[in-house]
C-alpha positions as CSV (number, residue, x, y, z in Angstrom):
1,M,0.1,0.0,0.0
2,P,1.4,3.4,-0.8
3,I,2.2,5.8,1.8
4,V,0.4,9.3,1.9
5,H,1.5,12.2,4.1
6,L,-0.7,15.0,5.3
7,I,0.6,18.8,5.3
8,K,-0.7,21.5,7.5
9,L,-0.2,25.0,8.1
10,C,1.0,25.8,11.9
11,V,-0.6,28.9,12.6
12,G,0.9,31.3,15.0
13,V,3.7,29.3,15.7
14,E,7.1,31.2,15.0
15,D,9.8,28.4,14.6
16,I,10.3,24.7,15.3
17,D,11.4,25.5,19.0
18,H,8.1,27.3,19.4
19,L,6.1,24.5,18.3
20,A,8.5,22.0,20.3
21,R,7.4,24.3,23.4
22,L,3.8,24.3,22.8
23,Q,3.5,20.6,22.6
24,A,5.5,20.1,25.6
25,A,3.0,22.3,27.5
26,R,0.3,20.3,26.2
27,L,1.7,16.9,27.4
28,Q,2.8,18.3,30.8
29,K,-1.0,19.6,31.0
30,A,-2.4,15.9,30.1
31,A,-0.1,14.4,32.8
32,A,-1.0,17.1,35.4
33,E,-4.6,16.3,34.8
34,N,-4.2,12.3,34.9
35,R,-4.9,11.9,31.1
36,P,-2.6,10.0,28.9
37,P,0.1,12.1,27.6
38,V,-1.1,12.0,23.8
39,L,-0.4,14.8,21.2
40,R,-3.8,15.1,19.2
41,H,-4.4,17.8,16.6
42,V,-8.0,18.3,15.7
43,T,-9.2,19.2,12.4
44,R,-12.5,19.0,10.8
45,N,-12.3,16.2,8.3
46,M,-11.1,12.7,8.7
47,P,-8.7,11.5,5.7
48,R,-11.0,9.4,3.4
49,R,-7.2,7.8,2.5
50,A,-6.6,7.0,6.1
51,D,-5.3,3.5,5.5
52,E,-2.4,5.2,3.5
53,V,-1.7,7.8,6.2
54,L,-1.6,5.1,8.6
55,A,0.8,3.1,6.6
56,G,3.7,5.3,7.5
57,G,2.5,8.9,6.9
58,S,3.3,12.1,8.6
59,L,2.1,15.4,9.3
60,Y,4.4,18.1,7.5
61,W,4.1,21.5,9.4
62,V,4.1,24.7,7.3
63,I,5.6,27.3,9.7
64,R,5.9,31.1,8.3
65,G,5.7,29.9,4.5
66,F,7.9,26.8,4.7
67,I,7.8,23.3,5.3
68,R,10.0,22.9,8.1
69,V,9.6,19.8,10.2
70,R,7.1,16.7,10.4
71,Q,5.6,14.5,12.8
72,R,4.9,10.7,12.3
73,I,0.8,10.0,12.2
74,V,0.5,7.0,14.6
75,G,-3.5,7.2,14.8
76,L,-6.7,9.0,13.5
77,E,-10.0,9.0,15.7
78,P,-13.2,10.3,15.3
79,V,-14.0,12.8,17.9
80,T,-16.7,15.6,18.6
81,D,-15.8,19.1,18.4
82,D,-18.1,21.9,19.5
83,G,-20.9,19.0,18.7
84,R,-20.0,18.4,15.1
85,P,-17.9,15.2,13.8
86,A,-14.2,16.0,13.7
87,C,-11.0,13.9,13.2
88,A,-8.0,13.7,16.0
89,I,-4.7,13.2,14.3
90,I,-2.7,11.5,17.0
91,L,1.0,12.3,16.3
92,D,4.6,11.1,17.6
93,P,6.0,13.5,20.1
94,V,9.3,13.5,17.8
95,L,9.8,16.6,15.6
96,Q,11.9,15.7,12.5
97,R,13.4,18.9,10.8
98,T,12.8,18.6,6.9
99,S,14.5,20.8,4.2
100,L,13.1,23.9,3.7
101,E,10.3,23.9,0.9
102,A,8.1,27.0,0.4
103,C,4.4,26.3,0.6
104,R,1.4,28.9,-0.1
105,P,-1.3,28.9,2.5
106,F,-4.2,27.1,2.3
107,Q,-7.3,26.1,4.4
108,G,-7.3,22.8,6.6
109,W,-4.8,19.8,5.5
110,R,-3.8,18.5,2.0
111,Y,-2.4,15.1,1.1
112,L,1.1,15.1,0.0
113,E,2.1,12.2,-1.7
114,A,5.3,10.5,-0.5
115,G,7.5,11.4,-3.8
116,R,7.3,15.1,-3.4
117,A,7.7,15.2,0.4
118,P,10.7,17.2,1.6
119,Y,13.8,15.0,3.1
120,D,14.7,14.8,6.5
121,V,17.6,16.7,7.7
122,R,19.9,15.8,10.3
123,G,22.2,17.5,12.8
124,E,22.9,21.1,12.2
125,E,21.9,21.2,8.6
126,G,18.1,22.2,9.7
127,G,19.6,24.7,12.1
128,A,21.7,26.6,9.7
129,A,18.5,26.9,7.1
130,E,16.4,28.2,10.0
131,S,18.6,31.1,10.9
132,L,18.5,32.4,7.5
133,P,15.9,35.0,6.2
134,P,12.9,32.9,4.5
135,G,13.3,34.6,1.2
136,L,17.2,33.9,1.2
137,A,16.6,30.1,2.3
138,E,14.2,29.7,-0.5
139,E,16.3,31.3,-3.2
140,L,19.5,29.1,-1.9
141,R,17.1,26.2,-1.9
142,Q,16.0,26.7,-5.6
143,L,19.5,27.1,-6.7
144,G,20.3,23.7,-5.1
145,L,22.7,25.0,-2.6
146,L,20.6,24.4,0.6
């Protein structure tokens, strides 16, 4: 079965460290309330291609106009949000930096075919790209230098 990923805007988040702090706070709050420490991102629609997403897919986060990081999706659960049916995307807490890839704004989430997903970066590669202004990082990426 082919793998498909999801891509979503990370609205209000400044950088990967900010996302990590927000998610750590959610896990701490859950522990303090004696709830299982599970990262969930609630969205309106359940993916129709759920089997392909659960076959190894990740949620790629768009932060400030660039795909910067991904989290492995470990589950999809139907939930209720303000009385309406919704979907909880259950995420692995590990944030994996990716190569920077420009992305225009969109609403909700979108499918991202595995062959089009940005590659993972290790060590300081991602850190160097993070410190560049987004326009310069995108130009260097298009030139194949990043």
